[in-house]
C-alpha positions in Angstrom: 38.1 -56.9 -3.3 35.1 -58.8 -4.5 35.6 -62.3 -5.8 39.3 -62.0 -5.4 39.4 -59.1 -7.9 40.4 -55.5 -6.8 37.3 -53.1 -7.5 39.0 -49.8 -8.9 38.0 -47.0 -11.1 40.6 -45.1 -13.1 40.9 -42.3 -15.6 43.6 -40.4 -17.4 44.1 -37.5 -19.5 47.0 -35.4 -20.9 46.8 -31.5 -20.5 48.6 -28.9 -22.1 49.8 -27.3 -19.0 52.9 -28.0 -16.5 52.2 -30.0 -13.3 52.0 -26.9 -11.0 49.6 -25.1 -13.3 47.3 -28.4 -14.0 47.3 -28.9 -10.2 46.2 -25.4 -9.5 43.6 -25.4 -12.4 42.3 -28.8 -11.1 42.0 -27.7 -7.4 41.5 -23.9 -7.7 39.1 -24.0 -10.4 37.2 -27.2 -9.8 33.9 -25.2 -9.5 34.3 -23.9 -13.1 35.2 -27.2 -14.9 32.9 -29.6 -12.7 29.6 -29.0 -14.7 26.4 -28.2 -12.6 23.1 -30.2 -13.3 24.7 -33.4 -14.3 24.5 -36.9 -12.6 27.8 -36.1 -10.7 26.1 -34.5 -8.0 24.8 -35.9 -4.7 22.0 -33.3 -5.0 21.9 -31.9 -8.5 18.8 -29.5 -8.0 20.7 -27.8 -5.0 24.3 -28.2 -6.1 25.8 -24.8 -7.3 29.5 -25.3 -7.4 32.2 -27.4 -5.8 35.3 -26.7 -3.9 38.4 -28.2 -2.4 39.9 -26.5 0.6 43.6 -26.3 -0.1 45.2 -28.3 2.7 45.4 -31.8 4.3 42.2 -32.1 6.2 40.4 -29.5 4.0 36.9 -30.5 2.7 35.7 -31.2 -0.7 32.2 -29.8 -0.8 29.2 -29.6 -3.0 28.4 -26.1 -2.5 24.6 -25.5 -2.0 25.0 -22.0 -0.6 27.2 -19.5 -2.6 27.2 -17.1 0.1 28.3 -19.3 2.9 30.3 -21.8 0.6 28.5 -24.6 2.7 26.9 -27.8 1.3 27.3 -31.6 1.1 30.7 -32.7 2.3 31.8 -35.4 -0.2 35.2 -35.9 1.4 38.4 -34.8 3.1 41.9 -34.0 1.6 44.4 -36.7 2.6 47.4 -35.5 0.6 48.1 -32.1 -0.7 51.1 -31.9 -2.8 50.9 -29.1 -5.4 52.1 -30.2 -8.8 52.3 -33.9 -7.8 49.6 -35.4 -5.9 46.1 -34.9 -4.6 44.2 -37.5 -2.4 41.1 -37.5 -0.7 38.1 -39.5 0.8 34.9 -39.8 -0.9 31.6 -40.6 0.0 28.0 -40.1 -1.5 24.3 -39.8 -0.5 22.9 -43.3 0.2 26.0 -45.1 1.4 26.1 -46.2 4.9 27.1 -43.7 7.5 30.8 -43.4 7.6 31.4 -45.4 4.4 34.1 -43.8 2.4 36.4 -44.7 -0.6 39.6 -43.1 -1.7 40.5 -40.9 -4.7 44.1 -40.2 -5.7 45.1 -37.9 -8.5 48.6 -37.7 -9.7 50.1 -35.2 -11.9 53.2 -36.1 -14.0 55.1 -34.2 -16.5 55.1 -35.7 -19.9 55.7 -34.6 -23.5 53.2 -31.7 -24.4 52.2 -31.1 -20.7 51.1 -33.2 -17.8 49.5 -36.6 -17.6 46.8 -36.5 -15.0 46.1 -40.1 -13.6 43.1 -40.7 -11.2 42.6 -43.8 -9.2 39.4 -44.3 -7.2 39.6 -47.3 -4.6 37.9 -48.7 -1.6 34.7 -49.7 -3.1 34.8 -52.9 -1.1 33.7 -50.7 1.8 30.4 -49.8 0.3 27.3 -52.2 -1.1 27.4 -53.3 -4.6 30.9 -52.5 -5.1 31.3 -53.6 -8.6 28.4 -51.4 -9.8 29.7 -48.4 -8.1 33.2 -49.0 -9.5 32.0 -49.4 -13.0 29.9 -46.2 -12.7 32.7 -44.1 -11.5 35.0 -45.4 -14.0 32.9 -44.1 -16.6 32.1 -41.0 -14.7 35.6 -40.1 -14.0 36.7 -40.5 -17.6 34.0 -37.9 -18.5 34.8 -35.6 -15.6 38.6 -35.6 -16.5 37.6 -34.9 -20.0 35.8 -31.7 -18.8 38.9 -30.9 -16.8 41.2 -31.3 -20.0 38.9 -28.9 -21.9 38.7 -26.3 -19.3 42.5 -26.6 -18.9 43.1 -26.1 -22.6 40.9 -22.9 -22.5 42.7 -21.6 -19.4 46.2 -22.6 -20.4 46.3 -19.7 -23.2 47.1 -17.2 -20.3 49.5 -19.5 -18.2 
């Protein structure tokens, strides 16, 4: 909290896939819908893909070496509930060592498919919390828009 007000970034989209498929597309295909060369990278010049290891404790990695799959560790999976919920820690270059925030993504059935709700919290643990939360709020909305576009393309075969 800053000034008594919680600092939270949120985003939401509805995709035309069931919760299990939406979760699988979000996690398994994150390297396809998370666009390279954008501002959503810790190192946009070296970032080639992203991946999420599919289990609690798994890493969320900005891949900088396609052969090894290694790169910058953005966070760790703290909840892996296919078709329902994904949670992970989050850090970025420039934050104090060990400073992390928390991202939770829920997959809820709704008319027409799945409502994907993202909440990013814990900004009070990093400097300039309000500035970070505001930037992430807009950024997550754009990223989930890319996910929704990709899901629409992919859902034809699901």
